[in-house]
C-alpha positions in Angstrom: 17.8 -13.8 -18.1 17.8 -17.1 -16.6 18.1 -20.5 -18.7 14.5 -21.4 -17.9 13.2 -17.8 -19.2 15.2 -18.2 -22.3 13.8 -21.9 -23.0 10.4 -21.0 -22.7 10.8 -17.8 -25.1 12.3 -20.2 -27.4 9.5 -22.4 -27.2 6.9 -19.7 -27.8 8.7 -18.4 -30.7 8.4 -21.7 -32.4 4.8 -21.4 -32.4 4.8 -18.2 -34.3 5.8 -17.4 -37.9 8.3 -14.7 -37.1 9.3 -12.4 -34.2 7.3 -9.7 -35.3 4.2 -11.9 -35.1 5.2 -12.8 -31.4 5.7 -9.4 -30.4 2.5 -8.4 -31.7 0.8 -11.3 -29.8 2.6 -10.1 -26.7 1.7 -6.7 -27.3 -2.0 -7.2 -28.1 -2.4 -9.8 -25.2 -1.1 -7.6 -22.4 -4.6 -6.8 -21.2 -7.8 -8.6 -20.7 -10.7 -7.7 -22.8 -14.3 -6.9 -21.3 -16.7 -6.4 -24.2 -20.1 -5.5 -23.0 -23.7 -5.1 -25.0 -26.9 -3.7 -23.1 -30.3 -4.4 -24.7 -33.3 -2.6 -24.0 -36.5 -3.5 -25.9 -39.0 -0.6 -25.8 -42.1 -1.7 -28.1 -43.1 1.4 -30.1 -39.9 3.3 -29.3 -40.5 5.2 -32.6 -44.0 6.6 -31.5 -44.4 10.1 -30.0 -45.2 9.5 -26.3 -43.5 5.9 -26.4 -42.6 4.7 -22.8 -39.1 5.5 -21.7 -38.1 2.0 -20.3 -38.2 -1.7 -21.3 -37.1 -4.9 -20.5 -33.5 -5.2 -20.9 -30.4 -7.8 -20.6 -26.7 -7.6 -21.1 -24.3 -10.0 -22.7 -20.4 -10.1 -21.6 -17.5 -11.5 -23.1 -14.2 -11.7 -21.3 -11.1 -12.4 -23.0 -8.3 -13.2 -20.4 -4.4 -12.6 -21.2 -4.0 -15.8 -22.9 -6.9 -15.7 -25.2 -9.3 -17.7 -23.3 -13.2 -16.6 -23.8 -15.9 -16.8 -20.8 -19.3 -15.6 -21.8 -21.5 -14.3 -19.3 -25.3 -13.4 -19.8 -28.2 -11.6 -17.1 -31.6 -10.5 -17.8 -31.7 -7.1 -15.9 -35.3 -6.3 -15.9 -37.3 -3.1 -16.6 -35.1 -0.1 -17.1 -33.9 2.8 -19.0 -31.0 2.5 -21.7 -28.6 4.3 -19.6 -29.8 2.4 -16.6 -29.0 -1.0 -18.4 -25.8 0.1 -19.9 -24.5 0.9 -16.7 -26.0 -2.3 -15.0 -24.2 -4.3 -18.0 -21.0 -2.6 -17.1 -21.2 -3.2 -13.4 -22.0 -6.8 -14.0 -19.1 -7.1 -16.4 -16.7 -5.6 -14.1 -17.9 -7.9 -11.2 -17.3 -11.1 -13.6 -14.2 -10.0 -15.0 -12.3 -9.7 -11.2 -12.4 -13.3 -11.0 -10.6 -13.7 -14.4 -8.3 -11.0 -14.3 -7.5 -8.3 -11.7 -4.5 -6.5 -13.4 -5.1 -4.1 -16.4 -8.3 -4.6 -18.4 -9.7 -3.1 -21.4 -13.5 -2.5 -21.3 -15.1 -2.3 -25.1 -18.7 -1.1 -25.3 -20.8 0.1 -28.1 -22.3 3.1 -25.7 -20.3 6.3 -26.4 -22.0 8.0 -23.9 -21.0 5.7 -21.0 -17.6 5.5 -22.6 -17.1 9.2 -22.2 -19.0 9.4 -18.6 -16.6 6.8 -17.5 -13.2 8.2 -19.1 -14.1 11.5 -17.4 -14.6 13.3 -20.8 -18.4 14.3 -20.2 -19.6 15.4 -16.8 -22.2 13.2 -15.2 -25.4 15.6 -14.9 -27.7 13.0 -14.7 -29.0 12.4 -10.8 -31.1 8.9 -11.3 -27.5 7.8 -13.2 -25.3 9.0 -10.5 -25.3 5.8 -8.3 -24.7 3.5 -11.1 -22.3 5.7 -12.3 -20.2 5.5 -8.6 -21.1 1.9 -8.4 -19.1 1.4 -11.7 -16.2 3.6 -10.6 -16.2 1.4 -7.4 -16.0 -1.9 -9.2 -13.4 -0.2 -11.6 -10.9 -0.1 -8.5 -11.0 -3.8 -8.1 -8.3 -3.6 -11.2 -4.6 -2.1 -11.6 -5.9 0.0 -14.7 -8.9 0.1 -16.6 -9.3 1.4 -20.4 -12.4 2.3 -21.9 -13.0 2.1 -25.7 -15.9 3.0 -27.8 -16.3 0.1 -30.5 -18.7 -0.4 -33.4 -21.9 -2.9 -33.1 -20.5 -4.7 -36.2 -17.2 -5.6 -34.7 -17.0 -9.9 -34.5 -16.6 -9.3 -30.7 -19.7 -6.9 -30.3 -21.8 -9.2 -32.3 -20.8 -12.2 -30.0 -21.8 -10.0 -26.8 -25.2 -8.9 -28.5 -25.9 -12.6 -29.4 -25.7 -13.3 -25.4 -27.8 -10.4 -24.3 -30.3 -11.6 -27.1 -30.2 -15.2 -25.3 -30.8 -13.6 -21.9 -33.6 -11.6 -23.1 -35.6 -14.5 -24.8 -35.1 -16.8 -22.1 -36.7 -14.6 -19.8 -39.8 -13.8 -22.0 -42.9 -15.8 -21.7 
């Protein structure tokens, strides 16, 4: 180890209560985190014969390796729920590449999209296939991508949901 490296490590250690908390911080922040939430508003969705498409938007929260947060939001237009989830994922990967090109962790509340992207489910929906292929293409910009399903009740999911609501409300007359 060089002296500069040792000095930097000592300075960093002083900011933490113990070496254990420093090790946790380094382990926790080794990847950028991408939190994606897509929202589709379908009026009268609970009624029979409802439309399958609705106005949609997405919110993205990107947390880099140092813990800095960047927020993005976009109105997506009229589409189905899986289309909106994939458009949100594509938008998130496109925005995150400017922040990190190394390992990233993508967190979404859509278990179906997560399982499709992990390869646990086979893609059978032909109208979704082009979006799936596009997301896989954007995925190659990073060294590694890990997909994690998370509940909508987590604090990070709530932040991303708030962004998607803002994007939706900004585009309504």
